[in-house]
TORBAKE-534223 format. One record per residue (C-alpha): x negated, y negated, z negated. Coordinates in steps of 0.2 Angstrom, whole numbers, padded with zeros to 4 digits, always signed. Last residue first. Layout:
BEGIN
XYZ
...
//
This chain:
BEGIN
+0034-0059-0242
+0026-0074-0232
+0021-0083-0248
+0022-0100-0240
+0017-0116-0249
+0020-0134-0241
+0006-0146-0245
+0006-0162-0256
-0006-0176-0261
+0003-0188-0272
-0007-0207-0268
-0019-0213-0283
-0015-0216-0298
+0000-0207-0307
+0001-0217-0325
+0010-0231-0319
+0023-0220-0313
+0031-0226-0297
+0023-0211-0286
+0032-0196-0297
+0049-0207-0294
+0043-0207-0272
+0037-0188-0276
+0055-0182-0282
+0065-0190-0270
+0054-0184-0257
+0055-0164-0268
+0076-0165-0264
+0073-0167-0248
+0063-0154-0243
+0076-0141-0254
+0066-0131-0266
+0057-0116-0267
+0049-0115-0285
+0035-0128-0285
+0015-0128-0290
+0008-0142-0298
-0010-0150-0300
-0014-0163-0312
-0031-0171-0309
-0038-0181-0322
-0042-0201-0327
-0049-0210-0340
-0068-0204-0337
-0082-0205-0348
-0085-0186-0347
-0074-0179-0334
-0056-0176-0338
-0052-0159-0341
-0040-0151-0328
-0025-0149-0326
-0016-0133-0318
+0005-0129-0319
+0013-0115-0311
+0029-0111-0304
+0037-0125-0307
+0055-0128-0306
+0064-0142-0296
+0080-0147-0298
+0080-0165-0298
+0080-0169-0313
+0068-0156-0318
+0055-0162-0304
+0055-0179-0315
+0053-0170-0332
+0039-0161-0324
+0032-0176-0322
+0034-0188-0337
+0030-0173-0349
+0013-0173-0340
+0011-0189-0345
+0014-0187-0360
-0001-0191-0371
-0016-0198-0361
-0029-0196-0344
-0020-0206-0334
-0016-0196-0317
-0023-0191-0299
-0008-0180-0293
-0010-0164-0284
+0004-0155-0278
+0008-0138-0271
+0024-0133-0265
+0038-0122-0262
+0049-0121-0246
+0067-0126-0240
+0068-0136-0224
+0083-0151-0221
+0070-0162-0224
+0060-0157-0211
+0074-0159-0199
+0081-0143-0193
+0080-0136-0176
+0101-0134-0170
+0108-0115-0164
+0113-0119-0146
+0111-0100-0144
+0105-0092-0126
+0115-0079-0120
+0118-0088-0101
+0100-0086-0099
+0099-0066-0105
+0088-0067-0120
+0070-0062-0118
+0064-0079-0114
+0059-0078-0097
+0072-0062-0093
+0064-0044-0093
+0070-0042-0075
+0083-0031-0070
+0094-0044-0065
+0078-0050-0050
+0082-0036-0042
+0063-0026-0042
+0053-0029-0027
+0040-0039-0037
+0042-0030-0051
+0030-0021-0055
+0015-0034-0046
+0025-0045-0059
+0020-0035-0074
+0004-0032-0067
+0001-0051-0062
+0004-0054-0082
-0005-0043-0089
-0020-0050-0079
-0018-0068-0086
-0015-0057-0105
-0035-0051-0102
-0040-0069-0094
-0037-0077-0110
-0047-0062-0120
-0058-0065-0103
-0063-0086-0105
-0061-0090-0124
-0046-0092-0135
-0034-0083-0144
-0044-0070-0148
-0037-0056-0159
-0023-0050-0173
-0005-0047-0172
+0004-0042-0188
+0020-0034-0189
+0033-0035-0205
+0048-0025-0205
+0055-0015-0191
+0073-0016-0195
+0074-0032-0199
+0062-0044-0192
+0045-0051-0200
+0032-0058-0188
+0016-0062-0192
+0003-0068-0179
-0014-0072-0180
-0029-0081-0171
-0050-0079-0173
-0059-0095-0172
-0067-0091-0191
-0057-0081-0201
-0044-0072-0203
-0041-0065-0222
-0022-0078-0226
-0016-0066-0213
-0018-0052-0223
-0012-0059-0236
-0019-0056-0254
-0026-0074-0254
-0008-0080-0254
-0003-0092-0241
-0007-0113-0243
+0000-0120-0230
-0007-0133-0217
+0007-0140-0205
+0016-0134-0188
+0035-0132-0191
+0051-0126-0181
+0064-0121-0195
+0080-0114-0185
+0098-0117-0188
+0110-0120-0202
+0109-0103-0214
+0090-0102-0208
+0078-0091-0195
+0062-0097-0195
+0048-0103-0185
+0033-0105-0191
+0014-0110-0184
+0001-0110-0200
-0015-0122-0202
-0019-0111-0215
-0027-0114-0235
-0031-0098-0245
-0022-0097-0260
-0026-0088-0275
-0028-0101-0288
-0042-0105-0291
-0045-0105-0270
-0029-0119-0268
-0041-0130-0282
-0055-0127-0268
-0045-0130-0253
-0035-0144-0261
-0055-0153-0263
-0061-0149-0248
-0048-0166-0243
-0034-0162-0227
-0031-0179-0220
-0037-0173-0202
-0027-0157-0206
-0015-0158-0195
+0005-0162-0196
+0021-0157-0181
+0039-0156-0185
+0046-0149-0170
+0062-0157-0162
+0052-0162-0144
+0045-0146-0143
+0061-0138-0137
+0061-0123-0128
+0078-0117-0127
+0084-0105-0138
+0085-0084-0140
+0078-0083-0159
+0062-0075-0156
+0057-0081-0135
+0062-0099-0141
+0053-0097-0159
+0038-0090-0150
+0037-0103-0138
+0040-0118-0148
+0025-0111-0156
+0013-0111-0146
+0015-0132-0142
+0014-0136-0160
-0002-0125-0161
-0007-0137-0150
+0001-0150-0157
-0008-0149-0173
-0017-0165-0178
-0032-0153-0176
-0029-0147-0157
-0022-0159-0149
-0032-0174-0157
-0052-0165-0153
-0056-0177-0140
-0073-0169-0138
-0068-0152-0137
-0068-0141-0153
-0075-0124-0153
-0089-0130-0140
-0104-0127-0153
-0109-0144-0156
-0090-0148-0157
-0087-0137-0173
-0102-0145-0181
-0091-0163-0176
-0077-0155-0185
-0088-0147-0198
-0092-0163-0206
-0077-0175-0203
-0067-0161-0210
-0079-0163-0229
-0088-0146-0232
-0089-0135-0247
-0096-0119-0237
-0084-0107-0237
-0069-0114-0240
-0074-0130-0226
-0081-0118-0216
-0064-0106-0215
-0052-0122-0210
-0064-0129-0196
-0062-0114-0189
-0045-0113-0191
-0042-0128-0185
-0052-0124-0169
-0046-0108-0168
-0029-0115-0167
-0014-0100-0167
-0014-0094-0185
+0005-0091-0186
+0021-0088-0195
+0037-0079-0188
+0055-0075-0196
+0069-0067-0196
+0068-0059-0181
+0083-0048-0178
+0079-0033-0169
+0079-0018-0155
+0068-0030-0142
+0054-0029-0155
+0043-0022-0142
+0052-0032-0128
+0051-0050-0128
+0041-0055-0144
+0029-0042-0142
+0026-0046-0123
+0025-0063-0128
+0011-0061-0144
-0003-0048-0134
-0015-0057-0139
-0027-0060-0125
-0024-0079-0131
-0013-0085-0143
+0004-0091-0134
-0003-0097-0114
-0011-0083-0109
+0008-0071-0108
+0016-0085-0098
+0026-0077-0086
+0036-0088-0073
+0045-0071-0061
+0057-0079-0046
+0074-0078-0039
+0075-0094-0033
+0088-0099-0046
+0080-0091-0059
+0063-0101-0057
+0071-0116-0057
+0080-0112-0072
+0063-0105-0080
+0053-0123-0073
+0069-0137-0081
+0070-0126-0098
+0052-0124-0099
+0049-0144-0096
+0040-0146-0114
+0035-0131-0121
+0031-0124-0104
+0016-0139-0100
+0011-0140-0116
+0007-0119-0115
-0001-0118-0098
-0009-0102-0096
+0002-0099-0082
+0006-0085-0070
+0020-0092-0054
+0029-0079-0043
+0029-0090-0027
+0046-0090-0017
+0039-0109-0010
+0053-0120-0022
+0043-0108-0037
+0026-0112-0033
+0032-0133-0029
+0037-0134-0048
+0022-0127-0051
+0012-0140-0044
+0021-0151-0051
+0021-0146-0066
+0002-0146-0067
+0000-0162-0059
+0006-0167-0073
+0009-0160-0090
-0008-0153-0090
-0018-0138-0089
-0026-0133-0074
-0025-0111-0074
-0010-0111-0064
-0011-0092-0055
+0003-0092-0040
+0007-0076-0035
+0015-0068-0017
+0000-0078-0004
+0002-0073+0011
+0013-0085+0018
+0001-0101+0012
+0010-0115+0006
+0005-0113-0011
-0015-0110-0008
-0014-0126+0003
-0004-0137-0008
-0020-0134-0021
-0031-0144-0010
-0049-0141-0014
-0049-0126-0006
-0060-0108-0006
-0058-0092+0003
-0059-0075-0009
-0072-0062-0008
-0086-0069+0000
-0093-0078-0015
-0079-0080-0026
-0092-0087-0043
-0103-0098-0032
-0089-0102-0019
-0078-0111-0033
-0091-0122-0040
-0096-0127-0024
-0076-0133-0021
-0076-0143-0037
-0058-0147-0034
-0053-0131-0036
-0041-0122-0024
-0044-0102-0025
-0038-0090-0009
-0039-0072-0009
-0038-0065-0030
-0035-0047-0024
-0020-0034-0033
-0020-0017-0027
-0006-0005-0028
+0002+0006-0038
+0001-0009-0055
-0009+0004-0068
-0018+0016-0056
-0024-0003-0049
-0029-0011-0065
-0041+0002-0067
-0050+0002-0048
-0046-0015-0051
-0057-0019-0067
-0072-0028-0065
-0065-0037-0050
-0048-0043-0059
-0061-0047-0076
-0072-0056-0066
-0058-0068-0055
-0049-0072-0071
-0064-0074-0082
-0067-0090-0069
-0052-0095-0070
-0053-0096-0086
-0066-0104-0088
-0064-0115-0076
-0058-0108-0059
-0041-0122-0056
-0025-0112-0046
-0031-0097-0040
-0020-0089-0026
-0013-0070-0028
-0011-0057-0014
-0003-0040-0019
-0013-0026-0011
-0005-0018+0003
-0001+0001+0002
//
């Protein structure tokens, strides 16, 4: 059978990995797919670089639209990234009747609804395993492996840059700024790391997973997003003393009134497997009613790990290329006309527990004042840690762990505590997730 023809848009790190892995493992892949899969055209602005990678095995052009327009191309791989030109090219590929494979989480999180609708109308597939957690097959797990389950929540370390920074801050006691420079020197962080350290990248990925887990449209604009740039090393040390690790988590959770979709630093019990995911590795925990808890762990980025996911999508499309569109797995796991209108909850309606650090005057009655305010707000306390003031100082840190409460109640209580004359600095608040 004639090999399926693939056009590759962008041959940077992931594109090169995709070409090399596909070439290296062609025999194995063909045995699985039932026919060969060949990258026959590559588009890249740096034609010389692209030519050096593919040699005589593929035609190289500078204009991506030449690839899309070519009548022999069956599948287009989009590895350009970003929202603008990538969106135009993906939509043009769909209108041209080409299947699309993409690793572009930002594009799908923001424009996924439009893209999937266009693909359905043209009877083509859009596959995106590589868009979330690199080489970890989490999309396939959520869409297919857990199909029998009602998923209750998922929580993921889905940004390797931030996890590397947090691991180094914990291990070496260094400040955020110092570790960020190290991450940039090692290539874990971009020159402009904003998307990573402010949680935007993780929110893109959490948005996609929430849509598949709960059968809702992608709604990145409603996600609550916090990063780690303001996190202090002292809070990592206090968390450790209390038996927790701080991780940046992307969380999607089914609640009575809707869906929680949030990204922020969390205290996670040190005994949880996900709390021990270190360095640039990724992991996603999923809680479902039938199977219970499952954990997916691996490399969330890199040339060949991400290529592994891209090629898995190529194989899936190759197998289903001639199938009736109604027999294919829906893009978001649920049938398009069966998507739910469950709302994304605003953050002040979210129920979780908290870590509070207050810088307080070292005098009698302060603890009673603070705990009294929490009690009046209906917030119960799990643990309190109060450091003795250093010699010659008249202030100290008061650490409080709470039980679950509504965030709006915590916001009101914090405003009252902050107004106390004995609270001497802005209160530090981190959320706590037991993941049990």
